[in-house]
KOLLUM-576410 format. One line per 5 residues: number of its first residue (from 0); their letters; for each residue x, y, z of C-alpha. Coordinates in steps of 0.1 Angstrom, whole numbers, plus 5000, padded with zeros to 4 digits. Layout:
BEGIN
NUM = A = X Y Z | ...
***
This chain:
BEGIN
0 = MKRIH = 7872 0613 8354 | 7908 0611 8365 | 7916 0607 8402 | 7949 0617 8419 | 7965 0609 8451
5 = LLLLL = 7982 0633 8471 | 8015 0621 8487 | 8028 0646 8517 | 8065 0639 8510 | 8078 0675 8523
10 = VTAIS = 8069 0698 8548 | 8073 0726 8522 | 8066 0708 8490 | 8039 0684 8477 | 8043 0658 8452
15 = LTACE = 8011 0650 8430 | 8011 0617 8411 | 7982 0608 8382 | 7984 0571 8378 | 7957 0552 8364
20 = KYLDI = 7970 0516 8380 | 7963 0532 8415 | 7928 0542 8410 | 7913 0517 8433 | 7941 0518 8462
25 = TPKGS = 7946 0546 8486 | 7983 0544 8500 | 7987 0551 8535 | 7994 0586 8541 | 7978 0601 8511
30 = MIVET = 7944 0612 8497 | 7926 0609 8467 | 7918 0642 8449 | 7887 0638 8427 | 7864 0669 8431
35 = AAQFH = 7868 0706 8416 | 7868 0717 8453 | 7898 0695 8460 | 7918 0706 8430 | 7909 0743 8441
40 = ELVSL = 7923 0739 8476 | 7954 0723 8464 | 7962 0756 8448 | 7968 0770 8488 | 8004 0760 8495
45 = PNRGY = 8017 0777 8530 | 8052 0780 8532 | 8061 0782 8494 | 8095 0792 8496 | 8121 0808 8470
50 = TINNF = 8157 0812 8482 | 8178 0841 8471 | 8211 0828 8479 | 8224 0822 8442 | 8225 0862 8435
55 = QYLSD = 8217 0878 8470 | 8254 0897 8472 | 8254 0909 8438 | 8227 0934 8448 | 8240 0968 8461
60 = DQWMR = 8216 0965 8494 | 8232 0935 8509 | 8267 0930 8528 | 8288 0902 8542 | 8305 0901 8573
65 = ESQVI = 8343 0903 8567 | 8350 0872 8588 | 8330 0855 8560 | 8351 0867 8533 | 8388 0874 8545
70 = GQTPN = 8408 0844 8544 | 8381 0818 8534 | 8379 0796 8505 | 8359 0811 8477 | 8324 0803 8474
75 = INIVN = 8296 0814 8452 | 8288 0841 8480 | 8324 0854 8477 | 8325 0854 8440 | 8295 0874 8438
80 = FTFNE = 8303 0899 8466 | 8337 0907 8451 | 8322 0909 8418 | 8348 0880 8403 | 8340 0877 8368
85 = TVDRV = 8371 0854 8366 | 8359 0823 8383 | 8338 0794 8369 | 8306 0800 8387 | 8292 0771 8369
90 = SMINS = 8312 0743 8388 | 8302 0762 8422 | 8266 0757 8416 | 8259 0720 8416 | 8223 0724 8427
95 = SNFYT = 8200 0752 8435 | 8170 0752 8458 | 8154 0780 8439 | 8153 0764 8406 | 8142 0729 8421
100 = QSYLY = 8114 0744 8441 | 8101 0768 8414 | 8096 0739 8385 | 8082 0719 8415 | 8056 0742 8422
105 = INRWN = 8049 0750 8384 | 8045 0709 8380 | 8017 0714 8407 | 8001 0741 8390 | 8003 0722 8359
110 = TIISL = 7987 0692 8377 | 7958 0712 8385 | 7955 0727 8351 | 7956 0694 8333 | 7933 0676 8356
115 = VDDSK = 7908 0697 8370 | 7883 0696 8338 | 7878 0658 8345 | 7872 0660 8381 | 7835 0663 8399
120 = GEERI = 7820 0695 8405 | 7807 0726 8395 | 7821 0744 8364 | 7829 0774 8381 | 7851 0761 8406
125 = KQLAK = 7870 0743 8378 | 7877 0775 8360 | 7887 0793 8394 | 7910 0763 8402 | 7926 0768 8367
130 = AEAKI = 7928 0805 8370 | 7945 0804 8402 | 7970 0778 8390 | 7978 0799 8360 | 7984 0832 8378
135 = FRAHD = 8012 0812 8400 | 8026 0795 8370 | 8032 0829 8353 | 8045 0841 8388 | 8069 0814 8389
140 = HFLLV = 8081 0816 8352 | 8086 0851 8358 | 8112 0845 8387 | 8127 0820 8368 | 8133 0840 8336
145 = NHYAK = 8146 0871 8357 | 8170 0849 8374 | 8185 0828 8347 | 8184 0852 8317 | 8189 0888 8304
150 = AYDSQ = 8163 0914 8316 | 8138 0920 8288 | 8149 0942 8260 | 8127 0944 8232 | 8156 0946 8208
155 = TAATD = 8170 0914 8217 | 8142 0894 8235 | 8136 0873 8205 | 8169 0858 8206 | 8181 0862 8239
160 = GGICI = 8182 0828 8256 | 8155 0823 8284 | 8143 0792 8303 | 8123 0761 8298 | 8085 0768 8297
165 = MDKFD = 8068 0738 8313 | 8032 0739 8304 | 8020 0707 8314 | 8026 0680 8342 | 8055 0661 8334
170 = LEAQP = 8081 0649 8357 | 8103 0632 8330 | 8103 0665 8306 | 8133 0674 8290 | 8120 0706 8274
175 = RKSTV = 8137 0730 8252 | 8150 0763 8263 | 8127 0792 8249 | 8136 0826 8243 | 8132 0855 8267
180 = AQVYA = 8104 0870 8244 | 8085 0833 8243 | 8087 0831 8282 | 8071 0865 8285 | 8045 0858 8261
185 = FIQKD = 8036 0826 8277 | 8035 0846 8312 | 8013 0872 8298 | 7990 0847 8283 | 7984 0830 8315
190 = IEDAL = 7975 0863 8332 | 7952 0874 8308 | 7935 0840 8308 | 7934 0839 8344 | 7918 0873 8351
195 = PYLQE = 7883 0868 8344 | 7878 0840 8368 | 7895 0851 8397 | 7883 0864 8430 | 7883 0897 8449
200 = KPLDI = 7883 0878 8483 | 7897 0844 8475 | 7895 0811 8498 | 7924 0819 8520 | 7958 0842 8522
205 = YHPSL = 7972 0813 8501 | 7950 0817 8471 | 7959 0847 8448 | 7934 0877 8447 | 7925 0900 8419
210 = AFAYA = 7945 0924 8436 | 7975 0903 8434 | 7970 0895 8398 | 7967 0928 8385 | 7997 0936 8404
215 = LKAKV = 8016 0906 8388 | 8004 0922 8356 | 8014 0956 8362 | 8050 0943 8368 | 8054 0920 8340
220 = HLYKR = 8042 0951 8318 | 8066 0975 8336 | 8099 0950 8331 | 8087 0953 8293 | 8086 0989 8295
225 = EIAEA = 8049 0985 8283 | 8043 1016 8306 | 8006 1027 8296 | 7996 0989 8303 | 8017 0984 8335
230 = KAAAE = 7998 1020 8348 | 7964 1005 8339 | 7970 0973 8356 | 7985 0991 8388 | 7956 1011 8392
235 = KSLSY = 7934 0982 8388 | 7950 0963 8413 | 7948 0996 8437 | 7912 0996 8431 | 7908 0963 8450
240 = NNQIF = 7936 0968 8478 | 7954 1003 8483 | 7959 1002 8519 | 7993 1014 8535 | 8004 1004 8568
245 = DMVQY = 8010 1032 8589 | 8043 1027 8604 | 8045 1062 8621 | 8013 1054 8640 | 8025 1018 8649
250 = AAEGG = 8059 1037 8661 | 8038 1058 8685 | 8019 1026 8699 | 8052 1012 8706 | 8062 0993 8675
255 = PTAKA = 8065 0952 8672 | 8076 0950 8710 | 8041 0964 8719 | 8021 0953 8692 | 8025 0922 8673
260 = ITAGN = 8016 0920 8633 | 8017 0885 8624 | 8014 0868 8587 | 7978 0872 8576 | 7974 0903 8594
265 = NPEVL = 7992 0928 8575 | 7966 0945 8551 | 7995 0954 8526 | 8007 0918 8517 | 7992 0906 8485
270 = SYVYM = 8009 0874 8483 | 8023 0851 8511 | 8053 0835 8497 | 8088 0835 8514 | 8127 0830 8515
275 = TGNNE = 8128 0807 8546 | 8095 0800 8554 | 8070 0819 8575 | 8096 0826 8599 | 8109 0852 8573
280 = LNFAQ = 8139 0872 8582 | 8148 0856 8615 | 8181 0847 8602 | 8198 0882 8611 | 8235 0875 8600
285 = SYIIS = 8223 0865 8567 | 8205 0894 8558 | 8229 0921 8566 | 8222 0956 8544 | 8248 0976 8530
290 = PELRT = 8265 1005 8544 | 8249 1023 8511 | 8214 1013 8520 | 8221 1022 8557 | 8229 1057 8546
295 = LFGTH = 8199 1060 8524 | 8173 1053 8550 | 8186 1084 8571 | 8177 1088 8609 | 8139 1091 8606
300 = DARFN = 8127 1064 8586 | 8104 1039 8605 | 8115 1011 8581 | 8148 1012 8598 | 8142 1025 8631
305 = LFYNS = 8116 0997 8639 | 8132 0969 8626 | 8168 0971 8621 | 8198 0965 8645 | 8229 0983 8639
310 = THASN = 8248 0978 8671 | 8247 0939 8679 | 8287 0930 8678 | 8279 0892 8676 | 8259 0901 8643
315 = LDQGS = 8278 0930 8625 | 8312 0944 8619 | 8311 0973 8645 | 8320 1004 8625 | 8311 0991 8591
320 = NTAYY = 8276 1014 8592 | 8258 0981 8583 | 8227 0967 8601 | 8204 0936 8602 | 8166 0931 8601
325 = GVAFT = 8163 0922 8639 | 8127 0916 8644 | 8111 0883 8647 | 8084 0872 8624 | 8061 0866 8655
330 = RFFTV = 8063 0903 8663 | 8061 0915 8627 | 8057 0900 8593 | 8067 0915 8561 | 8070 0900 8526
335 = TVGMK = 8103 0899 8508 | 8098 0877 8477 | 8060 0881 8478 | 8040 0911 8467 | 8025 0939 8485
340 = TTEVH = 8005 0971 8478 | 8032 0993 8486 | 8049 0978 8453 | 8020 0988 8432 | 8018 1024 8446
345 = LMLAE = 8058 1023 8436 | 8051 1008 8403 | 8024 1035 8396 | 8048 1062 8405 | 8074 1050 8381
350 = CLARE = 8050 1048 8353 | 8039 1085 8361 | 8075 1094 8363 | 8082 1077 8329 | 8050 1096 8313
355 = NKLAE = 8068 1131 8325 | 8038 1134 8349 | 8066 1143 8377 | 8043 1160 8404 | 8019 1132 8402
360 = AVDIL = 8048 1106 8406 | 8062 1125 8438 | 8028 1129 8452 | 8025 1088 8454 | 8060 1087 8471
365 = NKLRA = 8049 1115 8496 | 8018 1095 8503 | 8039 1066 8513 | 8065 1085 8531 | 8036 1099 8552
370 = KRILA = 8032 1065 8570 | 8070 1057 8570 | 8090 1090 8579 | 8088 1098 8619 | 8088 1132 8634
375 = GGTVN = 8120 1153 8625 | 8124 1139 8590 | 8115 1151 8557 | 8083 1134 8547 | 8076 1154 8515
380 = LAVPA = 8099 1154 8488 | 8100 1182 8465 | 8092 1175 8428 | 8125 1175 8407 | 8131 1193 8375
385 = TRKET = 8138 1162 8355 | 8125 1127 8348 | 8157 1115 8355 | 8159 1129 8392 | 8124 1117 8398
390 = MELVI = 8130 1082 8389 | 8159 1084 8411 | 8134 1092 8440 | 8114 1062 8429 | 8143 1039 8430
395 = NERRK = 8156 1049 8460 | 8119 1043 8478 | 8118 1011 8463 | 8153 1001 8478 | 8140 1012 8513
400 = ELILG = 8104 0995 8509 | 8111 0964 8491 | 8136 0948 8510 | 8161 0917 8506 | 8142 0896 8480
405 = FNRFF = 8142 0896 8444 | 8132 0934 8435 | 8165 0950 8439 | 8185 0925 8420 | 8158 0924 8391
410 = DLKRL = 8154 0961 8394 | 8195 0967 8386 | 8190 0942 8356 | 8163 0958 8340 | 8173 0995 8348
415 = NNEPE = 8209 0985 8332 | 8192 0981 8298 | 8187 1020 8300 | 8218 1041 8299 | 8198 1070 8317
420 = YAKTI = 8193 1047 8347 | 8221 1020 8344 | 8242 1020 8375 | 8280 1008 8382 | 8282 0994 8417
425 = VRKFP = 8315 1002 8434 | 8321 0984 8467 | 8350 0990 8489 | 8358 0963 8515 | 8370 0957 8541
430 = IVNQA = 8358 0985 8561 | 8369 0978 8595 | 8398 0951 8591 | 8429 0971 8591 | 8455 0941 8583
435 = MPQQT = 8441 0938 8547 | 8443 0963 8523 | 8410 0978 8513 | 8403 0968 8478 | 8376 0982 8452
440 = YTLNP = 8353 0959 8436 | 8333 0972 8407 | 8300 0955 8390 | 8296 0970 8354 | 8260 0973 8340
445 = GSRLY = 8266 0947 8314 | 8286 0920 8337 | 8276 0886 8331 | 8272 0880 8367 | 8237 0894 8366
450 = IIPFP = 8229 0862 8348 | 8229 0832 8370 | 8242 0802 8355 | 8217 0770 8356 | 8227 0745 8383
455 = LSVLR = 8248 0717 8372 | 8223 0690 8384 | 8198 0703 8359 | 8224 0708 8330 | 8232 0669 8335
460 = LNPSL = 8197 0658 8333 | 8187 0680 8302 | 8215 0682 8277 | 8195 0705 8253 | 8198 0732 8282
465 = TLNTD = 8225 0758 8275 | 8237 0786 8293 | 8227 0821 8289 | 8261 0834 8295 | 8296 0829 8281
470 = ERIPF = 8307 0804 8307 | 8314 0768 8297 | 8295 0737 8310 | 8326 0713 8325 | 8314 0683 8308
***
């Protein structure tokens, strides 16, 4: 039997070390992990965070203040915001918190998967611990491949460069890059291996539930355009949890000013992970939404009216038609990079639209909108005549419901593979400043900007790792 020592090195990350030479020593500030129950507890990791700063301004849903762009030395945010393909991005991304944290978490899951079988305890708990770790390992590889590689395309995935698959605990590893197809196959195998052992009601909110696991399965299938499989998985997820938080009723009760809905108490949330920690969305200036998204919300949407501020002169350019999320996490908690039930409803609606079941797709949208659109607004959308128009309704609802995290950036990437839904983003800037001529910036569907370069610090450590764009490594 092997034992490991758990050293609390960081507030948001825990390093696991398995070393035979320390078997009889318990270092100060550490604990020995030797039972199946203890390994299972290690799956729970509050404050697991995934930053979005490498790409956030490539999304048409986010915006920058004019003073952060005009007259400033170009950085990766400005390069992304102005869609500048001529700049050497590689030298600008020396390190990446997202990359480092994602692989640190994967090493944690690998440690549990590798060592729990040799621990003391029930076989049932060992299987559960491994299953939960595999679901999270699949989740992290999914985020990484959609960050650093092309969106899945069945015609090219077998040759498109992906990411390094980490399937065992090894802090010294220098793995070779796998293709996008290989990464997706690994993700799907982890999910299928885990599903038979997961629980409907896990130990706590930081352990994965069956509803979350099937939601992730649906998402992976959807990104591969395996529509029948995505639909079945979404329906299975909703069979465990289909709740939609009623924001119309919440507004009538006074909203977040009168009634706090804190982390752990929002019935829609399927996975508690964060961009910034559990104080999610408290950094208003960093999360300004674009004029396009502001207009898309309209004037009677509780998702905007309850939570966004469009008048604060210190945080916004007045007259820009932008807004920022202005509600403290202690008053209302919503997920950004995590998953929630409404995403599953919207995935199901997309599957139905793609199957030309247009009325059924719109019916799902209207059930969601009934709990989002305030009095005076149009709740029920009419059923369009075409699949393309119905898909546009689904996509617009996704933009309003799934704010600020990975979803819009990933949606742009995957939909750009389909000429019917590909979007050329046009950004006119500045809007308010009259001293600088307004320019038009364009992001084409096939732009290399959609593939984020690996950070230099990682490229230096692993010479076998190559970029997935035509950019050059500067050494």
